[in-house]
C-alpha positions as CSV (number, residue, x, y, z in Angstrom):
1,X,-14.3,-20.7,-1.1
2,X,-12.6,-24.1,-1.2
3,X,-13.9,-24.9,2.3
4,X,-17.5,-24.6,1.2
5,X,-16.9,-27.2,-1.6
6,X,-15.7,-29.9,0.7
7,X,-19.3,-30.8,1.8
8,X,-20.6,-30.8,-1.8
9,X,-17.9,-33.2,-2.9
10,X,-18.1,-35.5,0.0
11,X,-22.0,-35.7,-0.5
12,X,-21.3,-36.7,-4.0
13,X,-18.8,-39.2,-3.3
14,X,-21.0,-40.7,-0.6
15,X,-24.1,-40.5,-2.9
16,X,-22.2,-42.5,-5.6
17,X,-20.9,-45.1,-3.0
18,X,-24.5,-45.7,-1.7
19,X,-25.6,-46.3,-5.5
20,X,-23.0,-49.1,-5.6
21,X,-24.1,-50.5,-2.4
22,X,-27.8,-50.3,-3.6
23,X,-26.7,-52.1,-6.8
24,X,-25.1,-54.9,-4.7
25,X,-28.2,-55.3,-2.6
26,X,-30.2,-55.9,-5.8
27,X,-27.7,-58.1,-7.3
28,X,-26.6,-60.4,-4.6
29,X,-28.5,-62.6,-2.3
30,X,-28.0,-62.3,1.4
31,X,-25.6,-65.3,1.7
32,X,-23.3,-63.6,-0.9
33,X,-23.3,-60.2,0.5
34,X,-19.8,-59.0,1.8
35,X,-19.8,-59.8,5.9
36,X,-19.7,-56.1,6.8
37,X,-23.1,-55.2,5.0
38,X,-26.1,-55.1,7.2
39,X,-28.3,-58.1,6.4
40,X,-25.6,-60.7,5.7
41,X,-26.7,-64.2,6.5
42,X,-24.9,-67.4,5.7
43,X,-28.0,-69.2,5.1
44,X,-30.5,-66.8,3.7
45,X,-31.1,-66.9,-0.2
46,X,-33.4,-63.8,-0.3
47,X,-32.4,-60.2,-1.6
48,X,-32.5,-57.2,0.5
49,X,-34.7,-55.0,-1.6
50,X,-35.7,-52.6,1.4
51,X,-32.0,-52.1,2.0
52,X,-31.6,-51.2,-1.5
53,X,-34.4,-48.8,-1.7
54,X,-33.1,-47.0,1.6
55,X,-29.6,-46.7,-0.2
56,X,-31.2,-45.2,-3.0
57,X,-33.1,-42.8,-1.0
58,X,-30.3,-41.5,0.9
59,X,-28.1,-41.2,-2.3
60,X,-30.8,-39.1,-3.9
61,X,-31.1,-36.8,-0.6
62,X,-27.4,-36.2,-0.8
63,X,-27.4,-35.4,-4.4
64,X,-30.3,-32.9,-3.8
65,X,-28.1,-31.4,-1.0
66,X,-25.2,-31.1,-3.3
67,X,-27.4,-29.7,-6.0
68,X,-28.9,-26.8,-3.7
69,X,-25.4,-26.2,-1.9
70,X,-23.7,-25.7,-5.2
71,X,-26.2,-23.1,-6.6
72,X,-25.5,-19.4,-6.8
73,X,-25.1,-17.3,-3.6
74,X,-27.9,-14.9,-2.8
75,X,-26.4,-11.5,-2.2
76,X,-28.2,-10.0,0.9
77,X,-26.4,-6.8,0.9
78,X,-28.2,-5.6,-2.2
79,X,-31.7,-5.3,-0.6
């Protein structure tokens, strides 16, 4: 039982982290992003809105996975 909860917990943690990353992409221009973020440029002053939208979409997909994976188990022996 505990082994089946590990992917759910991991999906939730990664989803929350991606929401934080999306917030950074929305809030900071490209020159202010951490250097390990994709899209960091020392001279650019634009925001990476597409990166933020993709981060939100992947986070939503992970939350949907966690929601469906944590649902009740269907008993196939009862049929």
